[in-house]
C-alpha positions as a printed Julia matrix, in Angstrom:
650×3 Matrix{Float64}:
 -21.8    57.52   14.34
 -25.2    59.18   14.81
 -26.86   55.78   15.2
 -24.4    54.62   17.89
 -24.74   57.93   19.7
 -28.51   57.6    19.73
 -28.31   54.06   21.12
 -25.97   55.23   23.89
 -28.32   58.04   24.83
 -31.27   55.66   24.85
 -29.39   53.21   27.08
 -28.37   55.86   29.57
 -31.74   57.57   29.73
 -33.63   54.36   30.4
 -31.66   53.7    33.62
 -33.65   53.92   36.88
 -33.89   57.5    38.1
 -32.86   59.1    34.81
 -34.53   62.41   34.3
 -35.89   62.66   37.8
 -33.34   65.17   38.97
 -32.77   63.35   42.27
 -29.35   62.23   43.47
 -29.69   58.5    44.11
 -26.14   57.99   45.41
 -23.36   59.93   47.09
 -20.9    60.91   44.35
 -18.05   63.41   44.0
 -16.24   63.97   40.67
 -13.04   65.99   40.54
  -9.98   66.03   38.3
 -10.15   62.77   36.32
 -11.85   60.58   38.92
 -15.23   60.06   40.58
 -15.79   58.68   44.08
 -18.99   56.99   45.25
 -19.9    56.0    48.8
 -22.19   53.07   49.58
 -23.68   51.71   52.78
 -23.91   47.97   53.39
 -22.35   45.33   55.58
 -20.19   43.55   53.01
 -16.81   41.87   53.17
 -13.86   43.53   51.42
 -14.08   41.02   48.54
 -17.8    41.65   48.07
 -17.27   45.43   48.12
 -14.48   45.17   45.53
 -16.74   43.02   43.32
 -19.51   45.64   43.54
 -17.11   48.4    42.43
 -15.59   46.25   39.69
 -18.96   45.45   38.12
 -19.32   49.15   37.24
 -15.75   49.52   35.99
 -14.0    50.73   39.14
 -12.15   49.56   42.24
 -12.22   50.24   45.93
 -11.01   53.81   46.4
  -7.37   54.8    46.75
  -6.22   57.47   49.2
  -2.8    58.34   47.82
  -2.6    61.95   48.98
  -4.13   64.34   51.46
  -6.07   65.96   48.6
  -7.59   62.6    47.65
  -8.39   61.92   51.32
 -10.44   65.15   51.33
 -12.39   64.01   48.24
 -13.2    60.69   49.96
 -14.25   62.53   53.11
 -16.65   64.72   51.07
 -18.39   61.76   49.46
 -18.68   60.04   52.86
 -20.24   63.22   54.27
 -22.89   63.08   51.52
 -23.64   59.48   52.4
 -23.92   60.14   56.12
 -26.35   63.03   55.56
 -28.68   60.64   53.71
 -28.2    57.56   55.85
 -30.03   58.57   59.0
 -30.3    54.88   59.94
 -26.6    54.68   60.83
 -26.9    54.75   64.61
 -23.51   53.21   65.41
 -21.0    55.5    67.09
 -17.99   54.1    65.2
 -18.19   53.12   61.53
 -15.69   51.61   59.1
 -15.72   51.91   55.3
 -13.57   49.7    53.07
 -10.94   51.28   50.79
  -8.68   49.53   48.28
  -5.61   48.97   50.48
  -4.86   45.29   51.14
  -2.0    42.93   52.03
  -2.04   39.4    50.67
  -1.54   36.27   52.78
   2.14   35.41   53.21
   3.32   39.01   52.75
   4.66   40.39   56.01
   4.64   43.83   57.56
   7.37   46.24   56.38
   7.66   49.04   58.97
  10.12   50.98   56.8
   7.47   51.8    54.15
   4.59   54.28   54.54
   2.06   51.64   53.45
   3.71   49.01   55.73
   3.73   46.36   53.01
   0.13   46.98   51.89
  -0.68   47.74   48.23
  -3.57   49.33   46.33
  -6.09   47.01   44.7
  -5.98   48.88   41.4
  -2.17   48.72   41.29
   0.3    51.57   41.37
   3.48   52.4    43.19
   3.98   52.76   46.92
   2.7    56.22   47.89
   4.21   58.46   50.57
   0.89   59.45   52.17
  -0.5    57.4    55.06
  -2.82   58.05   57.99
  -2.7    54.96   60.24
  -4.89   54.88   63.33
  -2.38   52.91   65.45
   0.72   50.75   65.21
   0.13   47.72   63.0
   0.37   44.13   64.17
   3.04   42.05   62.46
   1.16   39.13   60.9
   1.81   37.14   57.72
  -0.6    34.22   58.07
  -3.8    35.84   56.79
  -4.96   38.49   54.33
  -5.42   41.97   55.86
  -7.56   44.85   54.56
  -7.78   48.56   55.41
 -10.89   50.6    56.17
 -11.53   54.26   57.04
 -12.41   54.73   60.7
 -15.11   57.37   61.31
 -16.67   58.74   64.47
 -20.27   58.94   63.27
 -21.31   61.08   66.22
 -18.99   63.92   65.13
 -19.22   66.04   61.94
 -16.58   65.39   59.3
 -14.13   68.29   59.21
 -11.42   68.91   56.58
  -8.88   69.27   59.39
  -9.72   65.81   60.77
  -9.32   63.29   57.96
 -10.46   59.69   58.47
  -7.86   57.37   60.0
  -6.78   54.04   58.49
  -7.62   50.87   60.38
  -6.36   47.44   59.29
  -7.93   44.11   60.16
  -9.37   40.87   58.76
 -11.02   41.19   55.34
 -14.23   39.48   56.46
 -16.24   36.85   54.65
 -19.76   36.62   53.17
 -22.21   37.03   56.02
 -19.47   38.16   58.4
 -17.96   41.43   57.09
 -16.14   42.31   60.28
 -16.55   44.54   63.29
 -18.24   47.95   62.73
 -18.19   47.69   58.9
 -20.86   50.09   57.59
 -20.01   50.46   53.87
 -17.32   51.11   51.28
 -16.01   53.74   48.84
 -15.45   53.15   45.1
 -13.27   55.08   42.65
 -13.74   55.39   38.86
 -11.05   56.94   36.67
 -11.63   58.67   33.32
  -9.54   60.21   30.58
 -11.25   63.57   31.03
 -14.22   65.58   32.28
 -16.81   67.99   30.9
 -17.94   71.14   32.68
 -21.51   71.07   33.99
 -24.08   72.46   31.54
 -25.03   76.1    32.14
 -28.73   77.06   32.29
 -29.74   80.62   31.35
 -33.29   80.09   32.65
 -35.44   77.81   34.78
 -34.8    74.12   34.2
 -33.28   70.92   35.55
 -30.21   68.91   34.42
 -29.79   65.23   35.31
 -26.48   63.49   34.6
 -26.15   59.73   34.15
 -22.55   58.52   34.53
 -20.98   55.43   32.93
 -20.89   53.79   36.37
 -24.73   53.95   36.56
 -25.0    56.85   39.01
 -27.47   59.74   38.5
 -26.94   63.21   39.92
 -27.84   66.82   39.21
 -25.08   68.48   41.24
 -21.77   67.29   39.79
 -18.82   69.69   39.81
 -17.31   67.83   36.86
 -19.05   65.32   34.58
 -17.0    62.27   33.47
 -16.38   61.46   29.84
 -19.22   59.47   28.13
 -21.83   60.7    30.6
 -25.29   61.68   29.34
 -27.17   64.85   30.29
 -30.97   65.21   30.23
 -32.03   68.89   30.3
 -35.63   69.82   31.05
 -36.47   73.55   30.54
 -39.42   75.49   31.91
 -41.09   76.51   35.13
 -42.98   73.7    36.79
 -44.92   71.48   34.36
 -45.77   74.12   31.74
 -42.94   73.43   29.29
 -42.34   69.68   29.66
 -41.82   69.33   25.9
 -38.67   71.51   26.05
 -36.03   68.9    26.76
 -32.52   68.45   25.43
 -30.07   65.52   25.44
 -26.29   65.82   25.35
 -23.27   63.51   25.58
 -19.85   64.41   26.98
 -17.42   63.78   24.12
 -13.74   64.28   23.43
 -13.53   67.17   20.99
  -9.73   67.23   20.81
  -6.9    65.63   22.8
  -7.57   66.45   26.43
 -10.52   68.66   25.41
 -14.0    67.45   26.36
 -17.23   69.22   25.43
 -21.02   68.71   25.27
 -21.28   69.91   21.67
 -23.68   72.77   22.57
 -23.28   76.53   22.11
 -24.74   79.22   24.33
 -26.71   78.98   27.54
 -29.66   76.56   27.72
 -33.29   77.28   28.69
 -32.88   81.02   27.97
 -35.99   83.17   28.65
 -35.72   86.82   27.48
 -37.63   88.2    30.43
 -34.94   87.03   32.83
 -31.89   88.11   30.82
 -28.74   88.06   32.89
 -30.63   88.13   36.17
 -31.17   84.37   36.23
 -28.01   82.44   37.08
 -25.87   85.15   35.43
 -27.46   84.15   32.15
 -25.62   80.8    32.39
 -22.32   82.57   31.7
 -19.1    81.45   33.3
 -17.82   84.97   34.06
 -19.5    88.09   32.57
 -23.01   88.46   31.1
 -23.86   91.38   28.75
 -27.55   92.16   28.0
 -28.75   93.6    24.67
 -31.58   96.09   24.01
 -33.94   93.42   22.68
 -33.67   91.24   25.8
 -30.87   89.12   24.42
 -27.51   88.73   26.18
 -23.99   87.51   25.53
 -21.31   85.94   27.68
 -17.86   87.49   28.03
 -14.58   86.9    29.82
 -12.32   88.98   32.04
  -8.88   90.16   30.98
  -6.44   87.28   30.72
  -9.17   84.8    29.73
 -10.75   83.8    26.46
 -14.23   82.52   25.57
 -14.39   78.91   24.49
 -16.43   77.46   21.63
 -19.49   76.82   23.81
 -19.85   80.65   24.14
 -20.31   80.2    27.87
 -17.04   78.98   29.4
 -13.94   81.12   29.91
 -10.43   79.69   29.89
  -7.23   81.41   30.98
  -4.89   82.58   28.32
  -2.19   81.12   30.59
  -2.35   77.38   29.93
  -1.01   76.66   33.43
  -3.93   78.48   35.09
  -6.11   75.39   34.8
  -3.48   73.25   36.6
  -3.14   70.69   33.84
  -0.26   68.92   35.6
  -1.31   66.34   38.17
   0.25   64.92   41.28
   3.58   66.5    42.16
   4.24   67.8    38.64
   4.79   71.53   38.12
   3.42   73.38   35.08
   6.1    75.31   33.15
   5.0    77.89   30.54
   6.43   77.57   27.08
   7.62   80.38   24.74
   5.17   83.29   24.38
   2.89   81.64   26.98
   1.05   79.56   24.39
   1.94   76.07   25.63
   3.3    74.38   28.71
   5.25   71.36   29.94
   5.06   69.45   33.23
   8.16   68.99   35.34
   8.62   66.39   38.09
  10.65   66.71   41.3
  13.9    64.81   41.76
  13.37   61.07   41.96
  10.28   61.13   39.72
   9.64   61.18   35.98
   6.67   61.94   33.71
   4.32   59.09   32.86
   2.98   58.28   29.39
   0.44   61.14   29.56
   3.23   63.67   30.25
   0.95   65.2    32.89
   1.64   63.11   36.01
   4.76   61.88   37.8
   5.82   58.35   38.67
   8.68   57.19   40.86
  12.06   56.44   39.28
  13.54   53.08   40.28
  17.12   54.15   40.9
  18.08   50.59   41.9
  18.04   49.54   38.25
  21.34   51.4    37.82
  22.91   49.45   40.76
  24.08   52.48   42.74
  24.79   50.42   45.89
  27.7    48.1    46.61
  25.42   45.34   47.89
  21.67   45.79   48.46
  19.52   48.61   47.03
  15.99   49.39   48.3
  13.87   51.73   46.17
  11.76   54.32   47.99
   9.3    56.98   46.72
  11.48   59.65   45.18
  14.77   58.04   46.17
  16.54   54.91   47.38
  18.67   53.6    50.21
  21.6    51.18   50.41
  21.74   48.26   52.8
  24.34   45.61   53.59
  23.96   41.86   53.24
  23.84   39.57   56.24
  27.35   39.31   57.67
  28.26   42.87   56.7
  27.78   46.25   58.34
  27.99   49.84   57.09
  31.55   51.06   57.1
  32.81   54.39   58.3
  34.05   57.25   56.12
  36.78   56.03   53.8
  36.19   52.35   54.65
  33.81   51.57   51.81
  30.05   51.1    51.77
  29.97   47.76   53.62
  32.6    45.92   55.61
  32.76   42.37   56.88
  31.53   41.65   60.4
  34.09   39.65   62.4
  31.77   37.15   64.08
  34.79   35.48   65.75
  35.87   38.6    67.62
  36.36   38.36   71.36
  33.03   38.35   73.14
  31.07   37.86   69.91
  32.01   34.33   68.82
  29.02   31.97   68.77
  31.23   28.86   68.54
  31.89   26.58   71.51
  35.52   25.88   70.52
  37.15   27.04   67.29
  35.82   29.92   65.15
  37.08   30.95   61.7
  35.89   34.25   60.23
  35.15   34.34   56.5
  34.05   37.09   54.12
  30.47   37.78   55.14
  30.17   34.72   57.34
  32.05   32.31   59.64
  32.32   28.63   60.44
  32.93   26.7    63.65
  35.39   23.87   64.25
  36.09   21.41   67.06
  39.21   19.93   68.62
  40.28   16.37   67.85
  37.86   13.94   69.45
  34.84   16.24   69.03
  32.34   16.86   66.24
  30.05   19.81   65.47
  26.55   19.55   66.94
  23.48   21.68   67.56
  20.92   23.08   65.15
  23.18   25.95   64.11
  26.4    23.92   64.07
  28.12   25.99   66.74
  28.4    23.42   69.56
  30.88   20.54   69.96
  30.02   17.04   71.1
  32.44   14.34   72.26
  33.02   11.46   69.84
  32.61    8.04   71.47
  35.45    6.2    69.75
  34.48    2.96   71.51
  31.16    2.67   69.61
  32.16    4.13   66.25
  30.76    2.83   62.96
  34.01    0.98   62.26
  33.82   -1.01   65.48
  35.88   -0.61   68.67
  39.43    0.62   68.24
  40.75   -1.59   71.08
  41.36   -5.33   70.96
  39.87   -5.88   74.42
  38.48   -3.15   76.68
  37.78    0.42   75.48
  37.25    3.41   77.75
  35.82    6.66   76.28
  36.99    9.96   77.72
  36.24   13.59   76.86
  37.89   14.15   73.51
  39.8    10.86   73.53
  39.84    7.21   74.7
  42.2     4.55   76.07
  42.37    0.78   75.95
  42.53   -1.8    78.73
  42.95   -5.56   79.14
  41.27   -8.4    81.03
  42.97   -9.89   84.12
  46.05  -11.86   83.18
  46.75   -9.65   80.18
  48.77   -6.48   79.79
  48.55   -3.66   77.3
  51.04   -3.87   74.46
  53.35   -0.96   73.64
  51.01    0.11   70.8
  48.36    0.92   73.41
  45.68   -1.05   71.55
  46.33   -4.8    71.7
  46.82   -7.06   74.75
  49.54   -9.65   75.45
  49.77  -12.42   78.02
  50.99  -10.91   81.27
  52.88  -12.33   84.29
  51.06  -13.54   87.41
  52.31  -11.61   90.42
  52.65  -13.46   93.78
  53.09  -10.25   95.69
  50.77   -7.37   96.47
  49.59   -5.4    93.46
  52.02   -2.73   92.39
  51.16    0.75   91.26
  49.65    3.68   93.04
  46.07    3.14   94.27
  44.88    6.33   92.64
  45.64    4.82   89.24
  43.45    1.82   90.1
  40.62    4.06   91.27
  40.87    6.06   88.08
  40.61    2.9    86.0
  37.55    1.78   87.95
  35.76    5.07   87.41
  36.49    5.52   83.74
  36.48    1.91   82.55
  34.08   -0.97   82.6
  33.93   -3.41   85.48
  36.08   -6.48   84.75
  36.41   -9.76   86.72
  39.2    -9.62   89.33
  42.29  -11.73   88.81
  43.42  -14.18   91.47
  47.0   -13.7    92.62
  48.96  -15.28   95.45
  50.55  -13.47   98.36
  52.83  -15.4   100.7
  51.57  -16.04  104.26
  52.7   -18.34  107.05
  51.06  -21.71  107.51
  50.55  -23.5   110.77
  53.99  -25.13  110.6
  55.82  -22.06  109.41
  55.61  -23.18  105.81
  54.64  -20.39  103.45
  51.41  -20.85  101.52
  49.69  -18.81   98.86
  46.63  -16.85   99.98
  44.47  -15.69   97.03
  43.96  -11.89   96.75
  42.12   -9.86   94.16
  43.19   -6.66   92.47
  42.14   -4.72   89.3
  44.67   -4.01   86.6
  45.75   -0.46   86.23
  43.83    0.87   83.16
  45.28    4.35   83.11
  46.92    5.32   79.88
  49.5     7.24   81.88
  50.82    4.16   83.72
  54.16    2.94   82.39
  54.06   -0.23   80.35
  56.7    -2.87   81.11
  57.68   -4.9    78.09
  59.98   -7.33   80.01
  58.2   -10.3    81.68
  58.2   -10.75   85.43
  60.83  -13.25   86.68
  59.99  -15.32   89.75
  62.86  -16.26   92.03
  63.04  -19.92   92.95
  63.17  -20.76   96.66
  66.73  -21.09   97.99
  68.36  -21.57  101.35
  66.39  -23.21  104.05
  63.17  -24.89  103.06
  61.05  -22.63  105.22
  62.13  -19.35  103.61
  60.61  -17.78  100.44
  61.95  -14.72   98.72
  59.57  -11.97   97.49
  59.13  -11.8    93.73
  60.63   -8.78   92.01
  60.43   -7.16   88.63
  63.63   -6.77   86.66
  64.02   -4.33   83.85
  66.53   -4.88   81.12
  68.79   -1.89   80.64
  71.61   -1.16   78.29
  74.04   -0.36   81.11
  73.81   -3.63   83.06
  72.98   -5.99   80.25
  70.75   -9.03   80.49
  70.66  -10.84   83.8
  69.36  -14.39   84.21
  68.42  -15.37   87.76
  68.63  -18.96   88.87
  65.79  -21.05   87.65
  64.58  -18.35   85.25
  63.32  -20.67   82.51
  61.36  -22.88   84.87
  59.83  -19.8    86.57
  58.54  -18.35   83.3
  57.19  -21.76   82.24
  55.39  -22.09   85.56
  53.82  -18.66   85.13
  52.59  -19.49   81.64
  51.14  -22.77   82.88
  49.35  -21.0    85.72
  47.84  -18.49   83.27
  46.68  -21.27   80.94
  45.18  -23.25   83.83
  43.27  -20.17   85.0
  41.77  -19.63   81.58
  40.78  -23.29   81.32
  39.16  -23.16   84.75
  37.17  -20.04   83.78
  36.04  -21.72   80.55
  34.99  -24.81   82.54
  32.86  -22.7    84.88
  31.15  -20.99   81.96
  30.41  -24.25   80.14
  29.13  -25.83   83.33
  26.74  -22.96   83.94
  25.41  -23.12   80.36
  24.84  -26.91   80.62
  22.98  -26.51   83.92
  20.7   -23.85   82.41
  19.99  -26.07   79.38
  19.11  -29.03   81.67
  16.68  -26.87   83.64
  15.05  -25.68   80.42
  14.72  -29.27   79.16
  13.14  -30.39   82.45
  10.66  -27.52   82.38
   9.77  -28.28   78.76
   9.22  -31.97   79.52
   6.98  -31.15   82.45
   4.96  -28.77   80.29
   4.5   -31.41   77.55
   3.42  -34.03   80.1
   0.77  -31.75   81.6
  -0.62  -30.86   78.21
  -0.92  -34.5    77.18
  -2.64  -35.41   80.43
  -5.11  -32.55   79.98
  -5.92  -33.74   76.46
  -6.6   -37.32   77.66
  -9.0   -36.12   80.34
 -10.77  -33.88   77.89
 -11.1   -36.74   75.39
 -12.47  -39.09   78.07
 -15.15  -36.59   79.06
 -16.31  -36.18   75.48
 -16.8   -39.99   74.78
 -20.51  -40.85   73.99
 -22.41  -42.97   76.62
 -23.71  -46.53   75.96
 -27.42  -46.81   75.08
 -27.91  -49.47   77.8
 -26.83  -47.02   80.45
 -30.37  -45.59   80.46
 -31.97  -48.9    81.43
 -32.01  -51.04   84.67
 -33.03  -54.62   85.47
 -36.38  -55.22   87.2
 -35.99  -57.06   90.56
 -36.87  -60.78   90.47
 -39.42  -60.48   93.29
 -41.5   -58.08   91.29
 -41.75  -60.61   88.46
 -43.11  -63.32   90.83
 -45.87  -60.97   91.93
 -46.93  -60.49   88.38
 -47.52  -64.27   88.04
 -49.94  -64.46   91.0
 -53.69  -64.71   90.45
 -55.23  -61.33   90.71
 -58.57  -62.79   91.76
 -57.2   -64.83   94.64
 -58.58  -63.6    98.01
 -55.52  -64.92   99.7
 -52.21  -63.89   98.31
 -50.14  -66.83   97.21
 -53.21  -69.24   96.69
 -55.37  -69.99   93.7
 -58.7   -70.16   95.51
């Protein structure tokens, strides 16, 4: 144990600045925590890494008391950092919100959480309303007006923003604050004479003016005035003497000089100093206090006088005032140390009918989607009737269910829209199973009806078509029915019918007229065929055709020539269909002939182009480069070149 203690002292005392007595950093230690302030333009991640390397985290500000401690350490830093010329400065603390986690306005921390962990705390001091953003990580810094002194009544405000990145910490970032927690603290060493004490903390900070010294810190004590007594030095280590009792292991004041007695620093005593006749002195305590083992420090005989309970816990004296217990307010319970309070999660007992939300010191009940809080005597939550008058989101039918609803549509419609509240007409004429009609199909809003081609009539089932009679008179039926069929149905070829007119000799002749069949589903359907009356009487007189209906009262009636009339009508219908088929086939044949002619012409032109191209590429005969010499030139070559007279030898 002595060897390990000596190594620890050697390690601490060899740190830079040890023994110099100068405060190298801004540090405040109180309770069971120390706060350090640092200047530097770092991102939030870099600042957290710097704190973590020494065993801490970015500082928490969970109460107004803790906010005052942070303000004190920042004030120390600002007194030393004269180079901070900016008017507004920001210092990172350990309050962050991860990417993907959204703002929660109902909580004091608005969805943010402390880096070191812990429950949601009731204290907050936001600078302004927060922006609702979930797409990026957000970090909180303390906003300071560097041109104004820091006052306890004006605590630093919280400002949230981007967390920065290496090389780009963010706007107005000037530094950060770290927090280091310990299991206990030692009182500062008391000097009864001239000397200097330098403390080296476990987080590598040196200071000579700590109000409380954290556990495992080393103290280097140099006694004497000036440089005369440099050899008088002492080394101590803050150790845990008993549970929750921390001590330096020294007794009596240090650096005592008899000539000063109690006049120097009250002899190093905590309360009273009593001088003896030989220049010695002793420390004493006031009524209600007792002297501790270091013979310097006084402690109250009331164990609650030192405020051992932390947070919101209250110290309660035990029997005879010798011990104490800590008590928490409603909604909180003691933690494992039995000295501090933590929030009770009441939602674990399921006190709510539907949704339970835990809050610091309490809880609240909420209703699920589709429910609303009920009135007195109606239960905690009651169903919301989404289908009530003026509230229904459905286009047609709405059915309320427990906590929800569903929409429905009338026959001929289907649900549509992204939320399934709208209704869209079903086009029965283009359904996946094919058209429902044998011939023509006309879609209408919520329904459909069938129609037939000219010469055909709709069967009683309203779907299939049967061969219809050919009328020689004007088309029957109201014109509005025909117009309705033309608007709602497809355009169909007109049927040729005959209407009687007078010829030049008074003989009636058939003049072709066109009319569309009535396609309205409301038009009555006649199942009995039309019966044409044969001409009778004088040859120049024709009777108008009429439609006869068979009724039960009159019985069947057969006009003269009935069988021949029906046969003639059937023959006319068959001839019309054959003529239409002939026209169609003739048109197709003509188109095919034109295509064949065009194809032949194209082939001929291509072949002709190939022959011309082949003729141009044929190689030329070698003799084409030569020509015959004229015969007269050859005779000149045979003449004597020495002859003075052309054409003679002499």
